[in-house]
LOTITOR-819243 format. One line per 5 residues: their letters; for each residue x, y, z of C-alpha. Coordinates in pm, 1 decimal, always signed. Example, Ala and Ser with C-alpha at 12.3 -4.5 7.8 and 13.67 -1.06 7.14 Angstrom:
LOTITOR-819243
as> +1230.0/-450.0/+780.0 | +1367.0/-106.0/+714.0
***
This chain:
LOTITOR-819243
mdcka> +1479.2/-2484.3/+270.1 | +1226.5/-2458.0/+500.7 | +1071.5/-2116.8/+649.9 | +1230.0/-2143.1/+1008.8 | +1585.4/-2194.5/+840.6
glqil> +1516.6/-1902.7/+602.2 | +1422.0/-1669.3/+879.3 | +1805.1/-1731.7/+1065.2 | +1927.8/-1611.2/+734.5 | +1768.1/-1271.2/+640.0
ssghf> +2048.5/-1076.9/+771.1 | +2228.0/-1244.2/+458.0 | +2025.0/-1089.0/+177.1 | +1846.8/-1398.7/+65.0 | +1521.3/-1231.7/+164.3
kkiav> +1313.6/-1252.6/-147.4 | +1424.0/-1597.2/-214.1 | +1342.3/-1714.2/+112.2 | +998.9/-1494.3/+119.5 | +880.3/-1673.1/-214.3
scfls> +1006.9/-2040.3/-172.2 | +830.5/-1993.3/+231.4 | +527.0/-1892.8/+9.7 | +543.2/-2163.0/-197.6 | +559.8/-2469.5/+21.2
mqrnh> +279.7/-2269.9/+240.0 | +83.2/-2315.2/-85.3 | +115.9/-2665.9/-79.8 | -7.4/-2691.6/+288.8 | -292.2/-2495.3/+194.6
vklfi> -560.2/-2458.3/+450.4 | -826.7/-2192.6/+362.0 | -949.9/-1973.2/+652.6 | -1293.5/-1824.1/+701.1 | -1146.7/-1542.8/+938.1
pgpie> -1124.3/-1182.2/+907.2 | -728.2/-1212.0/+866.3 | -477.3/-1315.3/+776.2 | -605.2/-1280.3/+420.6 | -497.8/-1514.7/+106.1
vsest> -293.2/-1320.3/-159.5 | -166.5/-1425.6/-485.9 | +185.9/-1528.8/-593.3 | +206.2/-1216.2/-800.5 | +142.9/-1037.5/-504.0
yramc> +346.4/-1176.6/-285.0 | +660.3/-1122.3/-507.9 | +577.0/-795.4/-561.8 | +540.3/-710.6/-163.0 | +857.1/-878.4/-168.2
spmig> +1049.7/-624.2/-349.8 | +1235.5/-322.5/-203.8 | +992.8/+8.5/-149.7 | +1064.9/+327.9/-285.0 | +1074.9/+616.6/-78.6
hrsgd> +815.6/+862.6/-174.6 | +1044.4/+1151.9/-250.3 | +1267.5/+955.4/-467.3 | +1252.5/+1003.6/-820.6 | +1099.5/+632.3/-869.9
fkaly> +796.5/+719.5/-654.5 | +788.0/+1079.0/-925.2 | +787.2/+826.9/-1190.8 | +544.9/+594.2/-1067.4 | +312.1/+885.6/-951.4
ggiqp> +353.3/+1071.0/-1290.0 | +287.4/+709.5/-1496.3 | -53.8/+648.1/-1293.8 | -217.0/+995.9/-1334.4 | -376.8/+974.4/-1673.9
klqql> -509.9/+591.5/-1570.7 | -669.6/+762.7/-1253.3 | -808.6/+1037.7/-1445.2 | -976.9/+836.2/-1725.5 | -1084.1/+656.8/-1382.5
fgttg> -1252.1/+930.6/-1229.8 | -1326.3/+1098.9/-1562.3 | -1131.0/+1430.5/-1536.6 | -819.5/+1608.6/-1681.4 | -758.2/+1762.0/-1400.1
pvfls> -481.5/+1624.0/-1153.1 | -540.3/+1346.1/-902.5 | -419.7/+1378.9/-542.9 | -349.3/+1057.2/-379.3 | -318.1/+1082.6/+31.1
tssaw> -212.6/+808.0/+260.0 | -354.5/+957.2/+543.8 | -713.7/+915.4/+678.0 | -1007.4/+1075.7/+560.0 | -962.3/+1340.2/+845.1
gvmeg> -611.4/+1399.7/+694.1 | -737.2/+1464.3/+357.4 | -1005.2/+1704.9/+463.2 | -781.4/+1889.0/+720.4 | -520.4/+1923.9/+385.8
alrnl> -837.9/+2065.3/+183.0 | -959.4/+2313.4/+466.7 | -616.2/+2428.6/+583.9 | -520.4/+2498.4/+214.3 | -884.4/+2630.9/+64.6
cskkv> -1073.1/+2812.0/+379.4 | -887.7/+3197.4/+419.3 | -1177.7/+3259.5/+673.9 | -1218.6/+3046.5/+999.5 | -1394.0/+2720.0/+992.1
lnamc> -1632.0/+2523.4/+1215.4 | -1558.6/+2167.5/+1161.4 | -1810.5/+1927.6/+1393.2 | -1730.0/+1615.9/+1417.3 | -2014.4/+1332.6/+1523.6
gafs> -1807.6/+976.6/+1571.2 | -1485.9/+824.4/+1476.6 | -1607.7/+782.7/+1100.8 | -1706.1/+1137.0/+1032.7
***
């Protein structure tokens, strides 16, 4: 099945099988691109991306987060919890300031990546 035919039957619930077959057909016609994007991913990465996402408030996420904590603690050389954030660095800084400072704080920004 080609990718165009596969896209027409996405609503029938066969997305994962079609996506993987499209990936494999693209691999056969592989052209290496030397541009900023799109990037190449391995077949195992592509298959993982085709699986359903889990909610950040679900039991599955709680188990995943708990399971990676020991490895993160080892990686960062700590016995305390390692906190993950899906925000930008600004979101992490704001969260830290809001929760750790009891007085007013002046935070000066000097650019887009401060």
